[in-house]
C-alpha positions in Angstrom: 45.7 44.4 34.8 45.9 44.9 31.0 43.4 47.8 31.1 45.4 49.5 33.9 48.6 49.2 31.9 47.1 50.6 28.8 45.6 53.5 30.7 49.0 54.9 31.7 49.7 56.2 28.2 52.5 53.8 27.2 53.6 55.4 24.1 53.8 58.9 25.5 55.9 57.8 28.4 58.5 55.7 26.6 60.8 58.6 26.1 61.8 58.4 29.7 64.7 56.2 30.8 65.5 57.0 34.4 65.7 54.0 36.8 63.1 53.6 39.5 64.4 52.7 42.9 61.6 50.6 44.1 62.1 46.8 43.8 59.7 44.6 42.0 57.3 42.5 44.1 58.2 38.9 44.7 56.2 36.3 42.8 55.4 32.7 43.8 57.7 30.0 42.5 57.1 28.7 39.0 55.9 25.3 40.3 52.8 27.0 41.7 51.7 28.2 38.2 48.8 26.0 37.1 46.4 26.0 34.1 46.4 24.8 30.5 49.1 26.0 28.2 47.7 28.3 25.5 48.3 27.1 22.0 45.4 28.6 19.9 46.4 31.9 18.2 44.1 34.1 20.2 45.1 32.6 23.5 48.8 32.9 22.7 48.5 36.5 21.6 46.6 37.3 24.8 49.5 36.0 26.9 52.0 37.9 24.7 50.0 41.1 25.2 50.0 40.5 29.0 53.7 40.2 29.1 54.2 43.2 26.7 51.8 45.4 28.7 53.6 44.7 31.9 57.0 45.5 30.4 55.9 48.7 28.7 54.1 49.9 31.8 57.1 49.4 34.0 59.4 50.9 31.4 57.2 53.9 31.1 57.4 54.4 34.9 61.2 54.4 34.6 61.7 51.0 36.3 65.0 49.2 35.4 65.2 45.6 36.6 68.0 44.6 39.1 71.2 42.8 38.0 71.4 44.8 34.8 74.4 46.3 32.9 75.1 50.0 32.6 73.7 50.1 29.1 70.3 48.8 30.1 68.8 52.2 30.4 70.2 53.3 26.9 67.1 54.0 24.7 69.2 53.2 21.6 71.1 50.2 23.0 70.8 46.5 22.5 69.1 45.6 25.8 66.0 47.6 24.9 66.6 47.3 21.1 66.0 43.5 21.3 62.7 44.2 23.1 61.6 46.4 20.2 62.3 43.6 17.7 59.8 41.5 19.6 57.3 44.4 19.7 57.5 44.6 15.9 56.2 41.1 15.5 53.5 41.6 18.1 52.4 44.9 16.5 52.0 43.0 13.2 49.5 40.6 14.8 47.7 42.5 17.6 44.6 44.6 17.2 45.9 46.8 20.0 47.5 50.0 18.6 49.7 50.5 21.7 52.6 48.4 20.3 52.7 50.4 17.1 52.6 53.6 19.1 55.4 52.4 21.3 57.7 51.7 18.4 56.9 55.1 16.8 57.3 56.9 20.1 60.7 55.3 20.8 61.9 56.3 17.3 60.8 59.9 17.8 62.4 60.0 21.3 65.7 58.7 19.7 65.4 61.1 16.7 65.8 57.9 14.7 69.4 57.7 15.7 71.5 54.6 16.3 73.7 54.2 19.4 77.0 56.0 19.7 79.4 53.2 18.8 79.9 53.6 15.1 80.6 50.0 14.1 79.3 48.0 17.0 76.5 45.6 16.2 74.7 46.2 19.5 74.1 49.8 18.5 72.5 48.7 15.2 69.7 46.5 16.4 67.4 49.4 17.2 67.5 50.1 13.5 65.2 47.1 13.0 62.5 49.1 14.9 63.1 52.1 12.7 62.8 50.1 9.5 59.4 48.8 10.8 58.3 52.3 11.7 59.3 53.6 8.2 56.6 51.3 6.7 54.0 52.1 9.4 53.6 55.8 9.3 57.1 57.3 10.0 58.3 57.4 6.3 61.8 57.8 5.1 62.8 60.0 7.9 62.9 57.0 10.2 65.8 55.4 8.3 67.7 58.6 7.3 70.3 58.4 10.1 70.5 54.6 9.6 71.4 54.9 6.0 74.0 57.6 6.8 75.7 55.4 9.4 75.7 52.3 7.1 76.9 54.3 4.1 79.8 55.6 6.2 80.7 52.0 7.3 80.7 51.0 3.7 83.0 53.8 2.9 85.3 52.9 5.7 84.9 49.2 6.4 86.6 47.7 9.5 89.9 46.0 8.9 90.3 44.2 12.2 90.4 40.4 12.7 87.8 38.2 14.5 90.0 37.2 17.5 88.2 38.3 20.6 90.3 39.8 23.4 89.4 39.6 27.1 87.2 42.5 28.2 89.8 43.3 30.8 92.4 43.9 28.2 93.5 47.5 28.4 93.9 47.6 24.6 90.1 47.0 24.3 88.2 44.6 22.1 88.8 45.9 18.7 87.2 42.9 16.9 83.8 44.2 17.9 84.0 46.6 14.9 83.0 43.4 13.1 80.5 40.6 14.1 83.0 38.6 16.2 80.7 37.4 18.9 77.5 35.3 18.5 75.1 37.9 19.8 76.0 40.2 16.9 74.3 37.9 14.5 71.0 38.9 15.9 71.8 42.6 16.4 73.2 43.7 13.0 72.7 41.4 9.9 68.9 41.6 9.8 69.2 45.4 9.9 71.6 45.4 7.0 69.5 42.9 4.9 66.2 44.7 5.6 67.7 48.1 4.7 68.8 46.6 1.4 65.3 45.3 0.8 63.6 48.6 1.8 65.9 50.9 -0.2 66.7 48.5 -3.1 70.4 49.2 -2.6 72.3 45.8 -2.9 75.4 47.2 -1.1 74.0 46.7 2.3 73.1 43.1 1.7 76.5 42.4 0.1 78.2 43.7 3.2 76.0 41.5 5.5 76.6 38.4 3.3 80.3 38.8 3.5 80.5 39.4 7.3 78.0 36.7 8.2 79.9 34.2 6.2 83.2 35.2 7.8 82.0 34.9 11.4 80.2 31.6 10.7 83.4 30.1 9.3 85.1 31.3 12.4 82.7 30.6 15.3 80.5 27.7 14.0 81.6 24.3 15.3 80.9 21.9 12.4 81.0 18.9 14.7 78.6 20.2 17.4 76.5 22.4 15.0 76.6 25.2 17.5 78.3 28.6 17.7 80.9 29.6 20.2 80.1 32.8 21.9 83.5 34.1 20.7 87.0 32.9 20.2 87.9 32.9 23.9 85.7 29.9 24.3 87.4 27.7 21.7 89.4 25.9 24.3 87.3 26.3 27.4 85.6 23.3 28.9 82.8 22.7 31.5 83.1 20.6 34.7 82.6 17.4 32.8 85.0 18.2 30.0 82.3 19.4 27.7 82.6 22.3 25.2 81.0 25.5 26.4 78.2 26.7 24.2 76.1 29.5 25.8 72.4 29.0 25.4 71.5 32.7 24.9 74.6 33.1 22.6 73.3 30.4 20.3 69.8 31.7 20.8 70.8 35.0 19.3 72.2 33.2 16.3 69.2 30.8 15.8 66.7 33.7 16.1 68.9 35.8 13.9 68.8 33.2 11.1 65.1 33.1 11.4 65.0 36.8 10.7 67.6 36.9 8.0 66.6 33.9 5.8 63.2 35.4 4.7 65.1 38.5 3.5 67.0 36.6 0.9 65.4 35.3 -2.3 64.6 31.6 -2.7 67.4 29.7 -4.4 70.0 32.3 -3.4 73.3 30.4 -2.5 73.8 32.4 0.7 70.3 31.6 1.7 70.8 28.0 1.1 73.9 28.0 3.3 72.1 29.8 6.1 69.2 27.3 5.8 71.7 24.4 6.1 73.2 25.9 9.3 69.7 26.6 10.7 68.6 23.0 10.1 71.9 21.6 11.6 71.4 23.8 14.7 67.8 22.7 15.0 68.8 19.1 14.9 71.3 19.6 17.7 69.0 21.7 19.8 66.2 19.1 19.5 68.6 16.4 20.8 69.6 18.4 23.8 66.3 20.0 24.9 65.7 19.1 28.6 62.7 17.1 29.6 61.2 20.2 31.2 61.2 22.0 27.9 64.0 24.4 28.7 67.6 24.4 27.4 70.5 24.4 29.8 72.4 27.8 30.2 75.5 25.8 29.1 74.0 23.7 26.3 76.1 20.6 26.7 76.2 20.6 30.5 74.5 18.0 32.6 70.7 18.7 32.2 69.9 17.3 35.6 72.0 20.0 37.2 71.0 23.0 35.2 68.4 25.6 36.1 65.6 26.8 33.9 66.6 29.7 31.6 64.1 31.5 29.5 66.0 33.8 27.1 67.8 31.1 25.3 64.8 28.9 25.4 62.6 31.7 24.0 64.9 32.2 21.1 65.1 28.5 20.3 61.3 28.1 20.6 60.9 31.1 18.2 63.3 29.5 15.7 61.6 26.1 16.0 58.1 27.5 15.5 59.2 29.7 12.6 61.1 26.9 11.0 58.0 24.6 11.1 55.8 27.3 9.7 58.3 28.2 6.9 58.6 24.5 5.9 62.3 24.3 6.8 61.7 21.9 9.7 59.6 18.8 9.6 56.4 19.4 11.5 56.2 15.9 13.0 59.8 16.1 14.3 59.9 19.7 15.5 56.4 20.8 16.5 56.8 18.8 19.7 60.0 20.7 20.4 58.3 24.0 19.9 55.4 22.9 22.1 57.7 21.8 24.9 59.7 25.1 24.7 56.5 27.1 24.7 55.1 25.3 27.7 58.3 26.0 29.6 58.1 29.7 28.7 54.6 30.0 29.9 55.7 28.7 33.3 58.2 31.6 33.5 55.4 34.2 33.2 54.5 35.7 36.6 50.8 36.3 37.5 51.2 40.0 36.8 52.9 39.5 33.4 56.5 39.8 34.4 58.7 37.3 32.5 61.2 35.5 34.7 64.1 33.1 34.5 66.0 35.5 32.2 69.7 35.2 32.8 71.1 38.7 33.5 73.5 40.4 31.1 76.6 38.3 30.6 78.8 36.6 27.9 78.6 33.1 29.3 76.4 30.6 31.1 75.6 31.8 34.7 73.0 31.4 37.4 69.4 32.6 37.0 66.3 32.7 39.2 62.5 32.9 38.7 62.6 36.6 39.6 65.3 37.5 37.1 63.9 39.5 34.1 65.5 41.7 31.4 64.1 43.7 28.5 65.8 41.5 25.9 64.3 38.4 27.5 60.8 39.9 27.0 61.7 40.6 23.3 62.7 36.9 22.9 59.4 35.8 24.6 57.4 38.0 22.2 59.2 36.5 19.2 58.4 33.0 20.5 54.8 33.9 21.2 54.1 35.4 17.9 55.7 32.5 16.0 53.6 30.1 18.1 50.5 32.1 17.4 51.3 31.7 13.7 51.3 27.9 14.1 47.8 28.2 15.8 48.1 24.8 17.4 45.4 22.7 19.0 45.7 22.1 22.7 47.9 19.2 23.7 46.2 16.0 24.8 
């Protein structure tokens, strides 16, 4: 299958974005998937490449998964942008040049431009692919429009608050000019911090420091050590009276921290604060991981009644594996968490490389099935896989 996917000319076809009408083939239920879980670096990367090759081939053919939002086909948007963040990490580790070519081809197709929404974090995440491309053959041209956009934001910073309106509000959700929802902490801050690193201009990092601190003070529950998705969820409760913390929403944050922390110098006060939040979240997530290795879509809900969900689980597994490798998390305590999460993720991979159990686009915990897949879920899986490859673990007994 891999050789067939690579033969279609992945990089050359990625400029297309029209949906394909044909439906994806049904796969057997996850319980039928058998075989040892790959833990050695080469085996993990082999599975990551299988998933990436399936995703890139279907994208190149124009296929858009069902149950998507209207912005899924946007070549500059967050749905596909999150996939390209995962492809960055795979390209850094794989001997196959197709992933590097895919990133460069997408940038050329986009003319290195961000999405249309000027301030919106979702339209900044694709900039992380451009920053990678700038260091791998594309040069300064790859970040020219990015710098122009961020310079303009610095010149005219948003002045709205962080209170999140309902999406049905006819006045709109103006707080999204800032990072007022948890997803934004994956989409934008790493782009700002990395641009500061690449250019040597401290203004971008200063902006990101200030905004990250503001939204953390606002959304982080210091008792539960989890982030609310946004302010609408402060008072909402689940069927058993539990607070509602959305798995993928907290996954965006946990993975975002894993990408931001290395961009700050050791001993930096802001880095220290982020490391503290990361370790607090890790402790909570360890305590609520389900016996099957997944995390519940609603993190504090009854685990016996929750379905598998792979996007939040992939982001958490990525963060756990990265944290162990970086020395922030105790290996004896957290390697087993990463192993369990990774084993669960491998059960979500269909025989053809499709990655399932990804909750469709939403802003809260909802239902999910084995056949549900999304581009951002694959990006999360690639992050988890590459972090697990870096651990290069021995097989479980």
